[in-house]
PDB file of N, CA, C and O in Angstrom:
ATOM      1  N   UNK A   1     110.063 122.096 -51.845  1.00  0.00           N
ATOM      2  CA  UNK A   1     108.911 121.579 -51.099  1.00  0.00           C
ATOM      3  C   UNK A   1     109.420 120.652 -49.992  1.00  0.00           C
ATOM      4  O   UNK A   1     110.319 119.838 -50.204  1.00  0.00           O
ATOM      5  N   UNK A   2     108.835 120.793 -48.835  1.00  0.00           N
ATOM      6  CA  UNK A   2     109.272 119.969 -47.713  1.00  0.00           C
ATOM      7  C   UNK A   2     108.576 118.617 -47.745  1.00  0.00           C
ATOM      8  O   UNK A   2     107.602 118.424 -48.473  1.00  0.00           O
ATOM      9  N   UNK A   3     109.080 117.690 -46.953  1.00  0.00           N
ATOM     10  CA  UNK A   3     108.485 116.359 -46.864  1.00  0.00           C
ATOM     11  C   UNK A   3     107.469 116.269 -45.727  1.00  0.00           C
ATOM     12  O   UNK A   3     106.949 115.193 -45.432  1.00  0.00           O
ATOM     13  N   UNK A   4     107.192 117.411 -45.090  1.00  0.00           N
ATOM     14  CA  UNK A   4     106.253 117.432 -43.989  1.00  0.00           C
ATOM     15  C   UNK A   4     104.858 117.062 -44.484  1.00  0.00           C
ATOM     16  O   UNK A   4     104.376 117.601 -45.480  1.00  0.00           O
ATOM     17  N   UNK A   5     104.230 116.150 -43.784  1.00  0.00           N
ATOM     18  CA  UNK A   5     102.870 115.750 -44.122  1.00  0.00           C
ATOM     19  C   UNK A   5     101.917 116.596 -43.281  1.00  0.00           C
ATOM     20  O   UNK A   5     101.983 116.585 -42.052  1.00  0.00           O
ATOM     21  N   UNK A   6     101.044 117.318 -43.949  1.00  0.00           N
ATOM     22  CA  UNK A   6     100.056 118.127 -43.243  1.00  0.00           C
ATOM     23  C   UNK A   6      98.737 117.364 -43.215  1.00  0.00           C
ATOM     24  O   UNK A   6      98.256 116.897 -44.248  1.00  0.00           O
ATOM     25  N   UNK A   7      98.167 117.245 -42.044  1.00  0.00           N
ATOM     26  CA  UNK A   7      96.884 116.560 -41.893  1.00  0.00           C
ATOM     27  C   UNK A   7      95.784 117.616 -41.820  1.00  0.00           C
ATOM     28  O   UNK A   7      95.640 118.301 -40.807  1.00  0.00           O
ATOM     29  N   UNK A   8      95.020 117.744 -42.884  1.00  0.00           N
ATOM     30  CA  UNK A   8      93.950 118.739 -42.931  1.00  0.00           C
ATOM     31  C   UNK A   8      92.755 118.277 -42.096  1.00  0.00           C
ATOM     32  O   UNK A   8      92.414 117.094 -42.070  1.00  0.00           O
ATOM     33  N   UNK A   9      92.135 119.232 -41.419  1.00  0.00           N
ATOM     34  CA  UNK A   9      90.906 118.950 -40.678  1.00  0.00           C
ATOM     35  C   UNK A   9      89.718 118.874 -41.634  1.00  0.00           C
ATOM     36  O   UNK A   9      88.737 118.181 -41.366  1.00  0.00           O
ATOM     37  N   UNK A  10      89.817 119.592 -42.749  1.00  0.00           N
ATOM     38  CA  UNK A  10      88.733 119.617 -43.733  1.00  0.00           C
ATOM     39  C   UNK A  10      89.346 119.864 -45.110  1.00  0.00           C
ATOM     40  O   UNK A  10      90.328 120.594 -45.238  1.00  0.00           O
ATOM     41  N   UNK A  11      88.765 119.257 -46.128  1.00  0.00           N
ATOM     42  CA  UNK A  11      89.201 119.481 -47.502  1.00  0.00           C
ATOM     43  C   UNK A  11      88.074 120.134 -48.283  1.00  0.00           C
ATOM     44  O   UNK A  11      86.933 119.673 -48.257  1.00  0.00           O
ATOM     45  N   UNK A  12      88.411 121.212 -48.978  1.00  0.00           N
ATOM     46  CA  UNK A  12      87.470 121.902 -49.854  1.00  0.00           C
ATOM     47  C   UNK A  12      87.903 121.605 -51.280  1.00  0.00           C
ATOM     48  O   UNK A  12      88.955 122.063 -51.724  1.00  0.00           O
ATOM     49  N   UNK A  13      87.091 120.840 -51.996  1.00  0.00           N
ATOM     50  CA  UNK A  13      87.421 120.482 -53.369  1.00  0.00           C
ATOM     51  C   UNK A  13      86.736 121.458 -54.312  1.00  0.00           C
ATOM     52  O   UNK A  13      85.544 121.335 -54.592  1.00  0.00           O
ATOM     53  N   UNK A  14      87.510 122.436 -54.803  1.00  0.00           N
ATOM     54  CA  UNK A  14      86.970 123.465 -55.696  1.00  0.00           C
ATOM     55  C   UNK A  14      87.507 123.292 -57.114  1.00  0.00           C
ATOM     56  O   UNK A  14      87.498 124.231 -57.911  1.00  0.00           O
ATOM     57  N   UNK A  15      87.973 122.085 -57.418  1.00  0.00           N
ATOM     58  CA  UNK A  15      88.479 121.842 -58.767  1.00  0.00           C
ATOM     59  C   UNK A  15      87.345 122.011 -59.772  1.00  0.00           C
ATOM     60  O   UNK A  15      86.235 121.522 -59.564  1.00  0.00           O
ATOM     61  N   UNK A  16      87.639 122.701 -60.849  1.00  0.00           N
ATOM     62  CA  UNK A  16      86.643 122.955 -61.875  1.00  0.00           C
ATOM     63  C   UNK A  16      85.880 124.255 -61.685  1.00  0.00           C
ATOM     64  O   UNK A  16      85.169 124.691 -62.590  1.00  0.00           O
ATOM     65  N   UNK A  17      86.015 124.877 -60.529  1.00  0.00           N
ATOM     66  CA  UNK A  17      85.317 126.145 -60.260  1.00  0.00           C
ATOM     67  C   UNK A  17      86.114 127.308 -60.832  1.00  0.00           C
ATOM     68  O   UNK A  17      87.345 127.311 -60.798  1.00  0.00           O
ATOM     69  N   UNK A  18      85.403 128.286 -61.354  1.00  0.00           N
ATOM     70  CA  UNK A  18      86.075 129.476 -61.870  1.00  0.00           C
ATOM     71  C   UNK A  18      86.212 130.514 -60.765  1.00  0.00           C
ATOM     72  O   UNK A  18      85.479 130.482 -59.777  1.00  0.00           O
ATOM     73  N   UNK A  19      87.131 131.411 -60.935  1.00  0.00           N
ATOM     74  CA  UNK A  19      87.389 132.476 -59.973  1.00  0.00           C
ATOM     75  C   UNK A  19      86.132 133.338 -59.841  1.00  0.00           C
ATOM     76  O   UNK A  19      85.529 133.658 -60.865  1.00  0.00           O
ATOM     77  N   UNK A  20      85.713 133.724 -58.659  1.00  0.00           N
ATOM     78  CA  UNK A  20      86.368 133.531 -57.364  1.00  0.00           C
ATOM     79  C   UNK A  20      85.842 132.339 -56.579  1.00  0.00           C
ATOM     80  O   UNK A  20      85.952 132.317 -55.353  1.00  0.00           O
ATOM     81  N   UNK A  21      85.276 131.353 -57.254  1.00  0.00           N
ATOM     82  CA  UNK A  21      84.671 130.213 -56.572  1.00  0.00           C
ATOM     83  C   UNK A  21      85.547 129.517 -55.554  1.00  0.00           C
ATOM     84  O   UNK A  21      85.111 129.314 -54.421  1.00  0.00           O
ATOM     85  N   UNK A  22      86.791 129.134 -55.920  1.00  0.00           N
ATOM     86  CA  UNK A  22      87.632 128.442 -54.930  1.00  0.00           C
ATOM     87  C   UNK A  22      87.854 129.257 -53.659  1.00  0.00           C
ATOM     88  O   UNK A  22      87.810 128.713 -52.556  1.00  0.00           O
ATOM     89  N   UNK A  23      88.092 130.551 -53.809  1.00  0.00           N
ATOM     90  CA  UNK A  23      88.313 131.397 -52.633  1.00  0.00           C
ATOM     91  C   UNK A  23      87.037 131.501 -51.808  1.00  0.00           C
ATOM     92  O   UNK A  23      87.093 131.441 -50.580  1.00  0.00           O
ATOM     93  N   UNK A  24      85.894 131.657 -52.458  1.00  0.00           N
ATOM     94  CA  UNK A  24      84.625 131.750 -51.731  1.00  0.00           C
ATOM     95  C   UNK A  24      84.345 130.462 -50.961  1.00  0.00           C
ATOM     96  O   UNK A  24      83.888 130.504 -49.819  1.00  0.00           O
ATOM     97  N   UNK A  25      84.622 129.318 -51.588  1.00  0.00           N
ATOM     98  CA  UNK A  25      84.436 128.035 -50.905  1.00  0.00           C
ATOM     99  C   UNK A  25      85.359 127.924 -49.698  1.00  0.00           C
ATOM    100  O   UNK A  25      84.954 127.436 -48.643  1.00  0.00           O
ATOM    101  N   UNK A  26      86.602 128.377 -49.854  1.00  0.00           N
ATOM    102  CA  UNK A  26      87.563 128.350 -48.748  1.00  0.00           C
ATOM    103  C   UNK A  26      87.095 129.248 -47.609  1.00  0.00           C
ATOM    104  O   UNK A  26      87.132 128.848 -46.445  1.00  0.00           O
ATOM    105  N   UNK A  27      86.658 130.450 -47.937  1.00  0.00           N
ATOM    106  CA  UNK A  27      86.201 131.384 -46.901  1.00  0.00           C
ATOM    107  C   UNK A  27      85.030 130.774 -46.126  1.00  0.00           C
ATOM    108  O   UNK A  27      84.965 130.893 -44.903  1.00  0.00           O
ATOM    109  N   UNK A  28      84.113 130.126 -46.830  1.00  0.00           N
ATOM    110  CA  UNK A  28      82.991 129.475 -46.154  1.00  0.00           C
ATOM    111  C   UNK A  28      83.453 128.408 -45.180  1.00  0.00           C
ATOM    112  O   UNK A  28      82.922 128.294 -44.075  1.00  0.00           O
ATOM    113  N   UNK A  29      84.451 127.619 -45.593  1.00  0.00           N
ATOM    114  CA  UNK A  29      84.966 126.561 -44.719  1.00  0.00           C
ATOM    115  C   UNK A  29      85.692 127.152 -43.520  1.00  0.00           C
ATOM    116  O   UNK A  29      85.554 126.649 -42.405  1.00  0.00           O
ATOM    117  N   UNK A  30      86.459 128.207 -43.734  1.00  0.00           N
ATOM    118  CA  UNK A  30      87.188 128.851 -42.636  1.00  0.00           C
ATOM    119  C   UNK A  30      86.207 129.424 -41.617  1.00  0.00           C
ATOM    120  O   UNK A  30      86.420 129.302 -40.410  1.00  0.00           O
ATOM    121  N   UNK A  31      85.144 130.042 -42.096  1.00  0.00           N
ATOM    122  CA  UNK A  31      84.142 130.624 -41.182  1.00  0.00           C
ATOM    123  C   UNK A  31      83.544 129.576 -40.259  1.00  0.00           C
ATOM    124  O   UNK A  31      83.261 129.853 -39.093  1.00  0.00           O
ATOM    125  N   UNK A  32      83.351 128.367 -40.785  1.00  0.00           N
ATOM    126  CA  UNK A  32      82.737 127.321 -39.981  1.00  0.00           C
ATOM    127  C   UNK A  32      83.717 126.489 -39.167  1.00  0.00           C
ATOM    128  O   UNK A  32      83.319 125.573 -38.447  1.00  0.00           O
ATOM    129  N   UNK A  33      85.001 126.813 -39.285  1.00  0.00           N
ATOM    130  CA  UNK A  33      86.037 126.004 -38.629  1.00  0.00           C
ATOM    131  C   UNK A  33      86.434 126.598 -37.286  1.00  0.00           C
ATOM    132  O   UNK A  33      86.230 127.782 -37.017  1.00  0.00           O
ATOM    133  N   UNK A  34      87.005 125.743 -36.456  1.00  0.00           N
ATOM    134  CA  UNK A  34      87.534 126.175 -35.167  1.00  0.00           C
ATOM    135  C   UNK A  34      88.885 126.863 -35.371  1.00  0.00           C
ATOM    136  O   UNK A  34      89.574 126.591 -36.354  1.00  0.00           O
ATOM    137  N   UNK A  35      89.266 127.742 -34.457  1.00  0.00           N
ATOM    138  CA  UNK A  35      90.583 128.371 -34.492  1.00  0.00           C
ATOM    139  C   UNK A  35      91.653 127.279 -34.481  1.00  0.00           C
ATOM    140  O   UNK A  35      91.583 126.336 -33.693  1.00  0.00           O
ATOM    141  N   UNK A  36      92.641 127.420 -35.363  1.00  0.00           N
ATOM    142  CA  UNK A  36      93.716 126.439 -35.450  1.00  0.00           C
ATOM    143  C   UNK A  36      93.444 125.305 -36.423  1.00  0.00           C
ATOM    144  O   UNK A  36      94.324 124.484 -36.682  1.00  0.00           O
ATOM    145  N   UNK A  37      92.232 125.253 -36.965  1.00  0.00           N
ATOM    146  CA  UNK A  37      91.892 124.194 -37.920  1.00  0.00           C
ATOM    147  C   UNK A  37      92.689 124.380 -39.206  1.00  0.00           C
ATOM    148  O   UNK A  37      92.967 125.506 -39.620  1.00  0.00           O
ATOM    149  N   UNK A  38      93.047 123.281 -39.823  1.00  0.00           N
ATOM    150  CA  UNK A  38      93.794 123.309 -41.074  1.00  0.00           C
ATOM    151  C   UNK A  38      92.856 122.886 -42.208  1.00  0.00           C
ATOM    152  O   UNK A  38      92.327 121.774 -42.219  1.00  0.00           O
ATOM    153  N   UNK A  39      92.669 123.793 -43.147  1.00  0.00           N
ATOM    154  CA  UNK A  39      91.788 123.554 -44.286  1.00  0.00           C
ATOM    155  C   UNK A  39      92.651 123.360 -45.530  1.00  0.00           C
ATOM    156  O   UNK A  39      93.550 124.156 -45.802  1.00  0.00           O
ATOM    157  N   UNK A  40      92.370 122.301 -46.277  1.00  0.00           N
ATOM    158  CA  UNK A  40      93.078 122.044 -47.530  1.00  0.00           C
ATOM    159  C   UNK A  40      92.151 122.400 -48.681  1.00  0.00           C
ATOM    160  O   UNK A  40      91.064 121.840 -48.818  1.00  0.00           O
ATOM    161  N   UNK A  41      92.599 123.342 -49.507  1.00  0.00           N
ATOM    162  CA  UNK A  41      91.848 123.739 -50.691  1.00  0.00           C
ATOM    163  C   UNK A  41      92.444 123.047 -51.905  1.00  0.00           C
ATOM    164  O   UNK A  41      93.646 123.143 -52.152  1.00  0.00           O
ATOM    165  N   UNK A  42      91.606 122.351 -52.661  1.00  0.00           N
ATOM    166  CA  UNK A  42      92.018 121.762 -53.932  1.00  0.00           C
ATOM    167  C   UNK A  42      91.474 122.657 -55.033  1.00  0.00           C
ATOM    168  O   UNK A  42      90.264 122.862 -55.121  1.00  0.00           O
ATOM    169  N   UNK A  43      92.356 123.193 -55.875  1.00  0.00           N
ATOM    170  CA  UNK A  43      91.932 124.107 -56.925  1.00  0.00           C
ATOM    171  C   UNK A  43      92.788 123.906 -58.161  1.00  0.00           C
ATOM    172  O   UNK A  43      94.005 123.744 -58.069  1.00  0.00           O
ATOM    173  N   UNK A  44      92.140 123.919 -59.321  1.00  0.00           N
ATOM    174  CA  UNK A  44      92.897 123.871 -60.572  1.00  0.00           C
ATOM    175  C   UNK A  44      92.889 125.236 -61.257  1.00  0.00           C
ATOM    176  O   UNK A  44      93.187 125.348 -62.446  1.00  0.00           O
ATOM    177  N   UNK A  45      92.548 126.263 -60.497  1.00  0.00           N
ATOM    178  CA  UNK A  45      92.513 127.628 -61.009  1.00  0.00           C
ATOM    179  C   UNK A  45      93.793 128.351 -60.589  1.00  0.00           C
ATOM    180  O   UNK A  45      94.036 128.535 -59.397  1.00  0.00           O
ATOM    181  N   UNK A  46      94.611 128.761 -61.559  1.00  0.00           N
ATOM    182  CA  UNK A  46      95.874 129.439 -61.249  1.00  0.00           C
ATOM    183  C   UNK A  46      95.686 130.680 -60.384  1.00  0.00           C
ATOM    184  O   UNK A  46      96.569 131.035 -59.604  1.00  0.00           O
ATOM    185  N   UNK A  47      94.542 131.335 -60.520  1.00  0.00           N
ATOM    186  CA  UNK A  47      94.286 132.563 -59.758  1.00  0.00           C
ATOM    187  C   UNK A  47      94.282 132.297 -58.251  1.00  0.00           C
ATOM    188  O   UNK A  47      94.545 133.205 -57.463  1.00  0.00           O
ATOM    189  N   UNK A  48      93.987 131.061 -57.848  1.00  0.00           N
ATOM    190  CA  UNK A  48      93.991 130.723 -56.418  1.00  0.00           C
ATOM    191  C   UNK A  48      95.369 130.924 -55.800  1.00  0.00           C
ATOM    192  O   UNK A  48      95.479 131.196 -54.605  1.00  0.00           O
ATOM    193  N   UNK A  49      96.420 130.792 -56.603  1.00  0.00           N
ATOM    194  CA  UNK A  49      97.789 130.944 -56.089  1.00  0.00           C
ATOM    195  C   UNK A  49      98.073 132.359 -55.618  1.00  0.00           C
ATOM    196  O   UNK A  49      98.947 132.566 -54.776  1.00  0.00           O
ATOM    197  N   UNK A  50      97.349 133.331 -56.147  1.00  0.00           N
ATOM    198  CA  UNK A  50      97.510 134.705 -55.666  1.00  0.00           C
ATOM    199  C   UNK A  50      96.343 135.129 -54.784  1.00  0.00           C
ATOM    200  O   UNK A  50      96.538 135.829 -53.791  1.00  0.00           O
ATOM    201  N   UNK A  51      95.117 134.706 -55.145  1.00  0.00           N
ATOM    202  CA  UNK A  51      93.938 135.115 -54.369  1.00  0.00           C
ATOM    203  C   UNK A  51      93.990 134.632 -52.931  1.00  0.00           C
ATOM    204  O   UNK A  51      93.705 135.396 -52.009  1.00  0.00           O
ATOM    205  N   UNK A  52      94.352 133.364 -52.728  1.00  0.00           N
ATOM    206  CA  UNK A  52      94.314 132.798 -51.372  1.00  0.00           C
ATOM    207  C   UNK A  52      95.346 133.461 -50.457  1.00  0.00           C
ATOM    208  O   UNK A  52      94.988 133.862 -49.350  1.00  0.00           O
ATOM    209  N   UNK A  53      96.625 133.595 -50.876  1.00  0.00           N
ATOM    210  CA  UNK A  53      97.581 134.279 -49.996  1.00  0.00           C
ATOM    211  C   UNK A  53      97.206 135.738 -49.707  1.00  0.00           C
ATOM    212  O   UNK A  53      97.386 136.209 -48.584  1.00  0.00           O
ATOM    213  N   UNK A  54      96.686 136.454 -50.710  1.00  0.00           N
ATOM    214  CA  UNK A  54      96.271 137.843 -50.478  1.00  0.00           C
ATOM    215  C   UNK A  54      95.137 137.907 -49.465  1.00  0.00           C
ATOM    216  O   UNK A  54      95.154 138.740 -48.559  1.00  0.00           O
ATOM    217  N   UNK A  55      94.143 137.019 -49.618  1.00  0.00           N
ATOM    218  CA  UNK A  55      93.039 136.994 -48.670  1.00  0.00           C
ATOM    219  C   UNK A  55      93.526 136.603 -47.278  1.00  0.00           C
ATOM    220  O   UNK A  55      93.100 137.188 -46.282  1.00  0.00           O
ATOM    221  N   UNK A  56      94.419 135.613 -47.208  1.00  0.00           N
ATOM    222  CA  UNK A  56      94.919 135.161 -45.907  1.00  0.00           C
ATOM    223  C   UNK A  56      95.637 136.297 -45.186  1.00  0.00           C
ATOM    224  O   UNK A  56      95.459 136.478 -43.982  1.00  0.00           O
ATOM    225  N   UNK A  57      96.446 137.061 -45.916  1.00  0.00           N
ATOM    226  CA  UNK A  57      97.132 138.203 -45.299  1.00  0.00           C
ATOM    227  C   UNK A  57      96.130 139.214 -44.749  1.00  0.00           C
ATOM    228  O   UNK A  57      96.287 139.715 -43.636  1.00  0.00           O
ATOM    229  N   UNK A  58      95.108 139.507 -45.532  1.00  0.00           N
ATOM    230  CA  UNK A  58      94.107 140.495 -45.121  1.00  0.00           C
ATOM    231  C   UNK A  58      93.260 140.011 -43.959  1.00  0.00           C
ATOM    232  O   UNK A  58      92.847 140.807 -43.116  1.00  0.00           O
ATOM    233  N   UNK A  59      92.997 138.707 -43.908  1.00  0.00           N
ATOM    234  CA  UNK A  59      92.091 138.169 -42.895  1.00  0.00           C
ATOM    235  C   UNK A  59      92.813 137.654 -41.656  1.00  0.00           C
ATOM    236  O   UNK A  59      92.171 137.312 -40.663  1.00  0.00           O
ATOM    237  N   UNK A  60      94.147 137.595 -41.705  1.00  0.00           N
ATOM    238  CA  UNK A  60      94.916 137.150 -40.553  1.00  0.00           C
ATOM    239  C   UNK A  60      95.102 135.648 -40.465  1.00  0.00           C
ATOM    240  O   UNK A  60      95.655 135.156 -39.481  1.00  0.00           O
ATOM    241  N   UNK A  61      94.655 134.909 -41.463  1.00  0.00           N
ATOM    242  CA  UNK A  61      94.875 133.463 -41.502  1.00  0.00           C
ATOM    243  C   UNK A  61      96.227 133.175 -42.128  1.00  0.00           C
ATOM    244  O   UNK A  61      96.844 134.072 -42.704  1.00  0.00           O
ATOM    245  N   UNK A  62      96.699 131.936 -42.026  1.00  0.00           N
ATOM    246  CA  UNK A  62      98.040 131.592 -42.497  1.00  0.00           C
ATOM    247  C   UNK A  62      98.007 130.514 -43.576  1.00  0.00           C
ATOM    248  O   UNK A  62      97.394 129.461 -43.402  1.00  0.00           O
ATOM    249  N   UNK A  63      98.679 130.796 -44.699  1.00  0.00           N
ATOM    250  CA  UNK A  63      98.908 129.772 -45.709  1.00  0.00           C
ATOM    251  C   UNK A  63     100.164 129.025 -45.269  1.00  0.00           C
ATOM    252  O   UNK A  63     101.255 129.595 -45.264  1.00  0.00           O
ATOM    253  N   UNK A  64     100.017 127.753 -44.899  1.00  0.00           N
ATOM    254  CA  UNK A  64     101.147 126.982 -44.388  1.00  0.00           C
ATOM    255  C   UNK A  64     101.930 126.311 -45.502  1.00  0.00           C
ATOM    256  O   UNK A  64     103.142 126.126 -45.384  1.00  0.00           O
ATOM    257  N   UNK A  65     101.249 125.942 -46.587  1.00  0.00           N
ATOM    258  CA  UNK A  65     101.934 125.249 -47.676  1.00  0.00           C
ATOM    259  C   UNK A  65     101.088 125.322 -48.933  1.00  0.00           C
ATOM    260  O   UNK A  65      99.862 125.413 -48.880  1.00  0.00           O
ATOM    261  N   UNK A  66     101.774 125.281 -50.060  1.00  0.00           N
ATOM    262  CA  UNK A  66     101.123 125.147 -51.360  1.00  0.00           C
ATOM    263  C   UNK A  66     101.859 124.051 -52.103  1.00  0.00           C
ATOM    264  O   UNK A  66     103.078 124.108 -52.265  1.00  0.00           O
ATOM    265  N   UNK A  67     101.118 123.058 -52.551  1.00  0.00           N
ATOM    266  CA  UNK A  67     101.723 121.950 -53.282  1.00  0.00           C
ATOM    267  C   UNK A  67     101.059 121.840 -54.636  1.00  0.00           C
ATOM    268  O   UNK A  67      99.839 121.955 -54.759  1.00  0.00           O
ATOM    269  N   UNK A  68     101.877 121.615 -55.653  1.00  0.00           N
ATOM    270  CA  UNK A  68     101.357 121.487 -57.010  1.00  0.00           C
ATOM    271  C   UNK A  68     101.414 120.025 -57.429  1.00  0.00           C
ATOM    272  O   UNK A  68     102.452 119.374 -57.314  1.00  0.00           O
ATOM    273  N   UNK A  69     100.290 119.518 -57.916  1.00  0.00           N
ATOM    274  CA  UNK A  69     100.255 118.172 -58.485  1.00  0.00           C
ATOM    275  C   UNK A  69     100.190 118.338 -60.002  1.00  0.00           C
ATOM    276  O   UNK A  69     100.320 119.452 -60.509  1.00  0.00           O
ATOM    277  N   UNK A  70      99.996 117.264 -60.712  1.00  0.00           N
ATOM    278  CA  UNK A  70      99.926 117.349 -62.171  1.00  0.00           C
ATOM    279  C   UNK A  70      98.742 118.188 -62.651  1.00  0.00           C
ATOM    280  O   UNK A  70      98.841 118.893 -63.655  1.00  0.00           O
ATOM    281  N   UNK A  71      97.632 118.110 -61.936  1.00  0.00           N
ATOM    282  CA  UNK A  71      96.390 118.708 -62.432  1.00  0.00           C
ATOM    283  C   UNK A  71      95.815 119.825 -61.572  1.00  0.00           C
ATOM    284  O   UNK A  71      94.927 120.550 -62.022  1.00  0.00           O
ATOM    285  N   UNK A  72      96.298 119.976 -60.359  1.00  0.00           N
ATOM    286  CA  UNK A  72      95.696 120.966 -59.465  1.00  0.00           C
ATOM    287  C   UNK A  72      96.678 121.354 -58.364  1.00  0.00           C
ATOM    288  O   UNK A  72      97.769 120.794 -58.251  1.00  0.00           O
ATOM    289  N   UNK A  73      96.260 122.328 -57.555  1.00  0.00           N
ATOM    290  CA  UNK A  73      97.056 122.809 -56.422  1.00  0.00           C
ATOM    291  C   UNK A  73      96.374 122.395 -55.128  1.00  0.00           C
ATOM    292  O   UNK A  73      95.149 122.303 -55.052  1.00  0.00           O
ATOM    293  N   UNK A  74      97.192 122.149 -54.114  1.00  0.00           N
ATOM    294  CA  UNK A  74      96.699 121.934 -52.752  1.00  0.00           C
ATOM    295  C   UNK A  74      97.244 123.091 -51.928  1.00  0.00           C
ATOM    296  O   UNK A  74      98.457 123.257 -51.800  1.00  0.00           O
ATOM    297  N   UNK A  75      96.342 123.884 -51.374  1.00  0.00           N
ATOM    298  CA  UNK A  75      96.742 125.028 -50.571  1.00  0.00           C
ATOM    299  C   UNK A  75      96.219 124.805 -49.154  1.00  0.00           C
ATOM    300  O   UNK A  75      95.019 124.633 -48.937  1.00  0.00           O
ATOM    301  N   UNK A  76      97.142 124.810 -48.200  1.00  0.00           N
ATOM    302  CA  UNK A  76      96.804 124.535 -46.799  1.00  0.00           C
ATOM    303  C   UNK A  76      96.735 125.839 -46.025  1.00  0.00           C
ATOM    304  O   UNK A  76      97.714 126.582 -45.958  1.00  0.00           O
ATOM    305  N   UNK A  77      95.578 126.114 -45.443  1.00  0.00           N
ATOM    306  CA  UNK A  77      95.350 127.362 -44.716  1.00  0.00           C
ATOM    307  C   UNK A  77      94.946 127.034 -43.284  1.00  0.00           C
ATOM    308  O   UNK A  77      94.040 126.235 -43.045  1.00  0.00           O
ATOM    309  N   UNK A  78      95.639 127.670 -42.335  1.00  0.00           N
ATOM    310  CA  UNK A  78      95.305 127.512 -40.914  1.00  0.00           C
ATOM    311  C   UNK A  78      94.462 128.693 -40.469  1.00  0.00           C
ATOM    312  O   UNK A  78      94.826 129.845 -40.703  1.00  0.00           O
ATOM    313  N   UNK A  79      93.334 128.407 -39.825  1.00  0.00           N
ATOM    314  CA  UNK A  79      92.465 129.474 -39.321  1.00  0.00           C
ATOM    315  C   UNK A  79      93.096 130.120 -38.094  1.00  0.00           C
ATOM    316  O   UNK A  79      93.516 129.446 -37.154  1.00  0.00           O
ATOM    317  N   UNK A  80      93.146 131.436 -38.134  1.00  0.00           N
ATOM    318  CA  UNK A  80      93.728 132.186 -37.019  1.00  0.00           C
ATOM    319  C   UNK A  80      92.733 132.307 -35.878  1.00  0.00           C
ATOM    320  O   UNK A  80      93.044 132.906 -34.849  1.00  0.00           O
TER     321      UNK A  80
END
């Protein structure tokens, strides 16, 4: 993991949501965001680690970083 600090334009807190809730919340935030915006998804659902990158590849958005904390994941997605 790098020491780069990413400054998110918006944070989507989907902790406690079951699949596909975190991804749906992220997609909603991306739709409302400007091109180049950085969205931080907070999720404690392991499925987000595969769902978000797969969706990003299909939709043309970029997963810039994934960080794991003790209780949840932070996934940073840049809107294309």
